[in-house]
N, C-alpha and C positions, 0 to 999 in steps of 0.2 A: 901116883895119886896123892901120896903124902906131900910131895913137893908142891903140887897144885894147891892143896889145902893151905899150906904155909903161905904161898904167894897170895891167894885170895884173902887170907886173914890180914894181910898187910895193906890192902887197899883201903884208903880212907874214903868213905862214901858220904857225899853231901846230897841233900835234897832241896829242890826249888819248887815250892808248892803254891798253887793259886788256882782259883776257878777258871774254867775254860773261857777264853776270849778276853782275858784281863792283861795280856801282854807278857806272859812268861817267856815264850820263845824269842820275843823281841829283845828281852833283856838277858837272855841266857848267857851270851858270850861275855857281857859286862860282869855278871856275877862270877862266872868262871875265871875271868881275868883277874878280878880282885882277890880271889882265893887261890890263884896260881894253879887252876885246874885245867888240864889240857884235853880231857875227855868228857863228852856230854852224851847222855841218852835222852832222846826226845822223840816221842811218837814213833817208836819202832826203829829209830836210826841210832847208830853208834858213830859219833862225830869226834874227830881228833884234829885240832888246829884248823878248823874251818873246812875240813874234808870228811866226807862220808866214807867210812872204812868198812861198814857192815850194816846189814838191815835194809828194809824197805819202808818208806814212810807210811804210817797208818792212815794218813790223809788220802791215800789212793784207794782205800777201802770203799765199796759202794754204799755202805750203810753206817750209821753211827755205832751200832752194836759191833759191827766188824772192825771199826776204828778202835774201839775200846779194847777188844780182844787182841788186836794186833799190837797196840801200845803196851799191853801187859805181857806180851810174848806168850800168849796162850797156847800156840802151836809149838810142838817139840822142835820142828825143823827151824823155826824162827829163833827159838831159844838157843839151840845148838850153834847156829850161825854166829850169834853175838858172843856166846861163851868162847867159841873157837878164836874169835878176833881178840877178845880180852886176854886170853892165854898167850896169843902171839905178841901183842904189843905191851903187855904187863904194865898197865898204868899204876902210878902211885896214888892217884886220887881220881874220883869221877863224880860228876854232877848228874843226878837223875831228876828229870822234870815230871811233874804229875799234878793232878787236880786236887788231890787230898793226901793226907799222911798215910792212909791205908793203901792208896794206889802206889806210892813210891816204895813203901815197904814190900808190897807184893812184887813189884818189878825187881827189887834187890834180891828177894828170896828166889824168884824164878830164874834169875841169872847167877845164882849161887854166890852172891856177893855178901860181904859182912853186913851187920846191922848199920843203919844210918847213924853217923856220929854227929851230924849237925844239919839242922833244917833252916833254910832261908825262906821266908814267906814273901809273896809278891807285895804285900803291904809294907814290907821293910824297905823296898827299893822303888816303889811307885806311889804317886799321890792318887787320891780319889779321882781327881780330874783326868789324870793320865789313864787310869784303868777304865773310866767311863768312855773315854775316846776310843780306846782299843775295843771295848765291847760294842760300841756303835758301829765301828768299821766292820767287825765280824758279822753283826746282824744285818746291816744294810747293804754291804758289798760282798759278803760271803768270803772274805779274804783271810788267809791264815799265814803266819810267818814260820819259816823253817830257818834255823840259825846257821845256814851255809850259803855261800855265794850261788847265784843263779846258774853260772857256768857249771858248777859242780853237780847240780841235781837235774839240769835240763834233760840229760839223756834218760833219766828215769821218769820224767813227767811230760813226755810227748803228748800233746793234745790237751794239756792243762794251761790255764792262763798264768804266766809267771812274770813277775816284775822284780828287778833288782832294787834293794833298799840299802843305801849306804848310811852308816851311823858314824858321826864324829863327835867325840865328847872330850872336852878339855878337863884334865884332872887338877889343874892349878899351875901356877908359875913354876917353871923349872922341872916339871914332870912331863914325861912323854904322853901325848894325847892318845886316847883310845879310839881306834878306827876299825870298823868291821863292816862286812857286807852280808846281808841276809837276803832271803828270797821270799816273795809273797806269792802264794798260790791260791787258786779257787778249787777246792776238792770236788769230787764227783757228787757228793751228797749236799752240795750247797743249796740253800733255800732258793737261790735264783734259778735253779734247774740245771739240767744237763745241756750240752750242746754237741752237735755233730758237724763234720765238715765233709761235704760230698766231693767226689773226684772232679766234678765239674769246676769247683772252685780252684783247684790246682791248675787245671787246664786254662782257665780264664786268666789266671795270674801269669802263667807262662806265655800265653799269647800276647798279653799286654806288654810284658817285658821284651818280647821278641820284636814288637813294633818299635820299641824304644832303642833297639840295638841295631845300628847301621849295618853290621856285618851279616845279619840274618835277614834273608829275603822273606821267608815264610816257614811256618811249621807244617810238616807233612803228616806227622803222626805223634801222638802222645799216649803213654801208658802209665797208669798210676796203680801202685800196689801198696796197701796199708798194712803195716805190721804193728805189733805192740810197742816196739821201740821207735816207730816213726814211719815215714813214707819213702818208698823207692820210686823214682821217676825215670822214665825213659822217653827220649824224644828223637825224632828224625827231622832234620831241617835242610833247607836249601840256603846255601851261602851266597851272598852277593859277590859278583865278580870284582876283583880288585882288592879284596880284603884278605888278610892272612887268616887261614882257616883255624889254625891252632890258637892264635891269640883271640880271635873273635869268639870262639866257643868257650875259651877260658874266662873271658870277661863276662859272657852271658851266664855261665854256671855260677860264678861268684855272686853276681847280682841276684840271680834267681834264688839261690839258697838263702841268702840274707833276707830277701823280701818275703819268701814263703814262711820262714820261721818267725818273722816279725808279725805277719798278718794272720797266721793261723795257729801259732803256738805249737806247731808240729815240728818234730825233728825231721830233717831231710837226711835219711840214712845214706842214700846214694842218688846221684843225679847223673845219668848218662845221656850225653848229647852226641848224636851221630850225624855227620854231614853226608847226605846222600848224593847231592849234586850241587852244581854251581849255576846261578842265574846270570846270564850275560844280557844286559839291556840292548835292545835293537836301536841302532842309530836312526834318528828321525829323518825321513826322506825330505829332501829339499825341493 
C-alpha cells in the first residue's frame, strides 16, 4: 500500500477544462501531445496512446444525470476498474477532461490521484468561432467526439452512429506534423431521439445482397439475434450450380458484414451461412 501511495504521488496530473460541447474531446490529443502526456481520462474512459485500456464511455448512459455520474466515477466498480489499470500501466502523467475545475478535482480525488498541477482551459487552445462551431454541431446534430479511433471503440458502441474523424495539423517547418483519429458518436440521450433497428431490416439487407451475389440462388432461412455487443445472424441458402461453395459464401459474408455495419451501425458479432442445397438450372427445351 505504501508503494502504491509513492507511485500515485509521482503522477503529474493535468486538467483540460471547458463547457460541454465546446470541443474539449476534439482537442484532447493535441493538448496531450504538446505536454507529452500519454494517458487521458475522458467521460469514463482511460485512454493510452489512442487506445481505450479501461472504462466505459459515459456517453452510453441513458440520461444526462447518468452521464455525469459515470464521468465522475461515482460507482465503486467503475472507480476500481480505472484505479486497477492505473496501477498496472503506471503513467508518469495524465490529462483529465472536465467541464469545470470542480469536476476534474473530483475525478482526481475519486481515482486516488494527486492534486492537479496544471490546468489548461479550452479558451487557451480554441477561438470563440471554433467553440461556437463545436457547440452548434452538438446542439443541431447531437454529435459527440471521443478521442480514440472508430475501430477502437466500435465494439463498445454497437447500435450507435459512429463516424471517423481524422485530424492533421502542421506544427511548422521541420517539425513532425500532428495526426490523430477520433470518433464521433450520437449518444442515447441525443436531442434527436433514440432509434431502433428491427430484425426485418437485417433480413432485407441480406436478401438484397444475396440477389447481387451470383453464387447464391436464394435465401431459404434467416435468423437474427440481437445482443448488447451486436447482432448474430444465421442464414441457410441455395447455391447456384457451377460456383465454388466455399468461395461464394466467403465473398457473401465479407460483403454482408461490411454493408450491415455501414448501414445500421450495428456490430456483426457472428454471421453463419450454411449451404443447404445446390440449384441446377434446367436446360430449355428446343
